[in-house]
N, C-alpha and C positions, 0 to 999 in steps of 0.2 A: 504494500500500500504506500502511496506517496507520503513523504514526511519532510519536515524541515527541522534541522537541529539548532539548538541554542546552547552555547557554552556560557557557564555562569561562574564568575570570579568574585570572591568575597574576601574582605578583611575586616575584622572586628577588633577594636582596641579597648572596649569597655565591657566589664562583666555584666551579666544579666541581659545581654542583647542576643537576639536571634534573627537571622535573615532566612526567610523561606522563599525559594524559587519554585514556581509551579507551572505546569502545563496540564491539559486534560489527562487525568488518570495517573499522573506522576508528579512527585514533588521531592525536594531535598531541602533540609533545614541545617543551617550552620550556626553553631553556638559557641565554639571554643575561641577564646580571644588569642590574639597575636599569631594567627596562622593565615598564610596566604593559600587559599584553596581554589580548586577548579572542578566543576562538575558539568555533566552533559545531559541535557534533556531533549526530547523529541516531540514536536507537535505532529502527531501521527494520525493519519486519516482513519485508521481502524478504531481510534478512540473517540471519533466524532459521529454525530448522527448521520444517517444515510443521506447522500447527496449534499452533505455539508463539508466544506473543506477549510473553514476558518476556525482556529483554536486559539485560546487566550494564553499568552505567556505573561506572568506577573512576578513581582517580588514584593514581599511585605517585611517590614522591620518592626519587631516587637521588643518591648522592655518589660521584663517580669510579667509577661503575658499580655501586656497592653499594646495594642497596635499603634505605632507612631507614624508610619508612612506606608504607602502603597503606590506602585506605578505599574502600568500594564500596556500591552499592545497585542492586537489580534494578528495572527500570522496565518497566511494561506498555505496550507500543507502541500498543495499541488504546485504552486508557483514559487513559494517562499516569500512572496511580497508582503509588506506590512499593510494592514488595513486600518481600522479605527484604533485609537490608543493615546496614551500620554507620553509616549517615547518615540513618536514617528520621525522626529528629526532632532538634531543637536540642540537647536534653540529651545526645545521643550524640556531640556534636562538640567536645569540649574540645581545646585546643591540645596538641600532642604535643612533648615534650622528647626530643631524641635527639642524642647526642654533645654538641656545643657549640651546637646549633641549636634553634630553635623553629619548628614547623610549625603555623601558625594557619589554620583553614579553616572553611567553613560551606557548608550546602546548603539552598537554598530549594525547597520542594515547590510547584511551580506548578500552578494550576488551568487553566481554559480561556482565561484572559486577560480576565476580567470587570473592568470599571471601569478599564481601561488597565493593570492589573497584568500582569506577564510571563506569557506562555503557554508559555515554555520554562523548564524547571528551570534553576536557577543554582547553580554551584559555584565558590567562590573558594578559592585556596590561596596563602599567602605563606610564604616560607622565609627566615628572617633569623637573625642571631646571637642567642644568648641575651644580652639587654641588661640583665641584672640589675645590672651595674656600669658602665653606659655613661657616667655622669658622671665616674667615676674615669678612664676612658679618654680622654674629651674634654678634661677639665681635670685632668691628673694632679697630685697633691700636690707641692709644692715646685717647681712650674714657673711661668713667667710667666702661663700661661693661667689658673691658679688665682687669680691676682691680679685677674682681670677682675671687674667688678661682676656680681652674680648676676642683676640685671635684664637682662643680655645673653643670658640663657638662652632657648632655645626648648624648651618642655616638651610631650611627648606626653601625651594625656589620654583617658580613657574617659568618655563621656557617661553621666550618670545611673548612676554606679558602684553605687549601692544597689539597682538593679533587675537584679541578675545571678542572681536565684533567686526562685522562687515560695514558698519555705518559709514565710515569715511570712504572706503573703497567704492561702495555703491553710489555715493554722492558724486564721485569723480567719473565713474563709468557712464552715468546717465548722459553726460555731455561730451564724452570722448568718441571719436570716430573709430572705425574698425581697425585701421592701421595703427593708431596709437595703442589701442587695447592689446593688439597682438604683440607690439614691441614691448609694452610694459610687462605683460605676462611672460614673454620670452626671456626678458632680462631677469625677472624675478624668479622664474622657474626654468632654468636653462635646459634641464632634461625634458621639459615639456614642449620646447620651442618647435621641434620638428613636427610634432603632432598638431600643435595649435596652428601652425602655418598652413596645414593642409585642410583645416576646417573652413567651410564656406563662410563668407562675410555675414550672411543672414544668421547663421548658427552661432558664430562666435559672440555676437552681441547678446544673444539669448542665454548662452550657457556660461559666459564669463564669470558672473557672481558665484555660480555653483563650482566652477573650477577653482576659484580663489578659496571658497569655503572648504573644498576637499583637500587642497594642496598647501594652503597657507594658514588657515585658522588653527591655532594650537591651544587655545584656551576657550572655555565656554561660560565661565563665571565672571561676575564683575570683580574689579580689583578689590573692593571692600570685602567681598566674600572670600576671595583668595587670601587676603590678609587674615581673616578670621579662621580660615582653615589652618593657617600657620606660616605662610610664606613670609620671609624676612629679607630676601635678597632678590634683586631684579637687574637684568641687563636691558638697557634701552639703547636704541640706535636712533638718535635725534637728527632729523634732516628735513629739508623741504620736499614737497611733492615733486615728482618728475616734471621737468620744465614743459614738456609738450602737453601733459595733462593739466598743468596749472593754468595754461593759457585759456582753457575752456572751463576751468573749475569754478563752481559756485562757492567754494570754500576760501577762507582767508589764507593768504600765503604766509604760513607760519610753520612751526616745527611739529612734526609728527613722528611716531615710530615708523620706521621703514623696514619692511620685509622685502629685501631686494628693492624693487621699485613700487611695491604695493604699500600704500599708506594705511596705518592703523590709528592707534590712540594718540590724541594730542599730548604733547609733552607737558603742557601746562596742566591739563586735567589729571595726568598721571601723578605729577607732584602734588597737586591739590588734594587728591584722594589719600595719598600717603600721609601728608601733613595733617589732614583731618583725622585720620586714624590715630596717629601719634598723639594728637591733642586729647583724645579720649582714652588712651592707653599709655600712661605716664612712665611705665617701666620697660616698654618695648623699644627696640632699636632696629632700624631698617638700613640696609646697605644698597645703594644704587651704583651700578657701573655703567657709564656711558662709553659705548664703543661703536664702530662703524663697519663691522665685518659685512662684506657683501653688498654694501650700499653703493649703487652705481654713481658715476660722475654726474649724470643727469638729475640726480637728487642732491642738491648742494647741502653739505654738512652745515649744521648750525655752528655759528661762530661762538667763541668763548663769551663775547659780549652778549649775544642773544641768550645763551643759556643762563648767564648770570642775571640778566634783566628779568627773565621769566621766573627764575628762582626767587629773586628779591620781591617780585610782585606777589608770589604765592606766600612768602613768609612774612609779608607786611602785617604788623600787629600780632604776630604769633610768638609764643614763648618757646622758641626753638632755635638752636644754633646748628650749623652744618659742620660736620667733621670731614676729615680727608683720609687718605690712605695711611698717612703716618699715625693719625689718631687711632685708626682701626687696628694697627699693628702694635702700638706701644701702650695704649691706655687700658685700664681695667673697665669692667662692666660698670662698677660703681662710679668711677670718675666720668665716664661718658654720660651717665645719668645726671650726676651732680652738675656737670658743666653744660647740660642740656644739649649735648651733641648726639642726639638720638636719630638724626638723619645723616648718614655718611654717604658722600658722593665722591666717586672716584672716576677715572677715565683710563681706558687702554691699559689696564693692569697686566703685568707680566704674569699671567696665570698659567696653570697647567691643567689639562683636561684629559679624560679618557676618550674623548671624541676622536673618531677616525673615519674618514670618508668610506673606506671599504668595510670596516667592521660594523658601522652603524647603518649601512645599506642592507638591512635585513628585515625579514618578515616574522622571524621567530625569536630574535634576541640572542641566539646561541653564540654568534661571533662577538657580540658585545660582552657577554658573560666571560668568554675566554680573555678578552682584552682587559677587563677589570681584574680578573684573577692574576694575570701577568703583572699588572700594575701594583697589585697588593703585595706580591712577593718582593718587589723592590720599589717601595714608595718614592716618588720624586721628592727632591728637596729644594729649598731656596725660593719658593714661590709664595707670594702673599695670599693667593687664593688657589685652592685645589677644587676644581669643578668636576663633580661626578654626575655625568649625564645618564639618565635612565631611558630617554626617548630614542626610538629608532628613527632613521631618516629614510623611510621607504620611498620618498619622493626622489631619491637618487637611483632608483631602479627603473630602467626604461620601460619595461613591459608593464609595470605597475602604473606608471604615468599614462601610458597609452590607454590602459583599461579605465583609469580614473577619468581621463578627459572625455573619452567616448561614452562613458556611462555615468557622467557626473549628474548628481541631483542633490537635493537638500539634505539627504540622510546618509550619503556615502562619504567616507574619508579614509584614505589609506593610513593616515596618521592615527586615527581612532582605531583602525583595525589592528594595529600593532600595540596599542597602549596596554590593554590588560595582559596580553601574552608576554610582553617584555617585563612588565611589573612583577608578574608572578615568578619570574626567574631572578630578576636583578635586585629587587628590594630585599628578599630574604638574604641574598649574598651580602648586601651592604649592612644589613642588620647583624650579620655574623662576624667571623674573624677577619674576613677581607675588609669589611668596613672599619673594624678596629685598627687594622694595619694601616689603612689609608688616612686615619685621623691622628697618627702619632706625631707627624712633623709639625713644626711651628708655622701653621697656615690656617687661615679661615677656610673651613670645608663647606662646600655648597652641594646639596643634592637637588638636582634639577630635573623637571619632568614636564611633559605635555599634559594638558587636561588635568591640572593640579588637583590632587585628591588627598583624603585623610591618611591613606596608607603611606604615601610619600612623606607627608608631614610627620607622622608618628615615628617612622624609622629615623628621621633626622633628629627629632627631639629626644628620642631615647639614646641615640649616640651622643648627643650633646650632654645629656645628664651624666653619662659615663665619663665623658671626656673632662668635664669640669668638676665632677664629684670626687 
């Protein structure tokens, strides 16, 4: 009988919680904390009424028997397509705040498995504490832990924070001609250029937003939510929009996050949201690194004067000072708090990372796992920041790009397809001995991930507790 599989990934960091995944006639419940688990369910026609091919997949989160959250989607067992539901596309899956918890989740709408992409739908769910004040809890004021050097911290981070929305890109696409769209997409997603260039002009204008969503959007929560999940480190690439797009742009010619030539969040809004968060959370410290990897020359970099003027405007009348790289490396947690240097801004830091073009071009994370294990055996020394990246870069695989461009819609993303698969392998590795080995050196350690979630935050926070404790 026809059926469609759903792989279910779970992580629980709080006792008394259970996550139940279910389809018609089958369910699995996860209860044990601190375990990354994976299970497989099937929406099978034989479990449905005669001549009915739609079956409901759902997950429910309970605490001590009380239901806290439920999300669902109807799956056609014949075609595998999604029908009605609350998880039909990425925009419908923001993290859920309930009691003192955050439920972070996502759903990947799988096709038939072309180019090695999953042929089963994927659903991941993490349940963790609301970590909006985790630094206060890990290094309480007026304790010896607050006297530890800040460079002993392990910081959770969301990869490409500026690409959590299509709002800016869509505003520019509406007024741009086909030639400009093709050039911008080609420059931003080089491996996609060959395919994009063969798509008809009428089609490219229609599918461009979905291509960007599938290949460039790396986060799906607001910055405020991501901070409350636990992120305390962000890389930002501040530059002006592509000059050809700006000529027809309805937007102000100012500084945005640039993913290649695709614009994302305003730099001013980014800083405003962080400063607002820090104003309400007086013991938290956030590190921002400005860098310009992959930003093309047609997207002029923001000058030092521009960046300073934007920062000064955001900080006006705020009880906050800005620290620098030297402060990050030499000052204690207590001193940074006392001197109100709870926003640290650096640029082009000489960091070290496990990222490798070849190893990260993966659909299952195995090559990344091997790279991290090798790095753990001989941890690098002498770098202010050690960046441990959990996210794969399937957008560097040509066949994946072809499949994604030709089948792009609002619910497919090869980045989302690799997210739970890689997390299930890499996060346990970082939580274990390899993670401990990689946090021994005198360096701020950052654990970075796409579609930032509670599992990533919890691993980093627990490592931080060990490191400064």
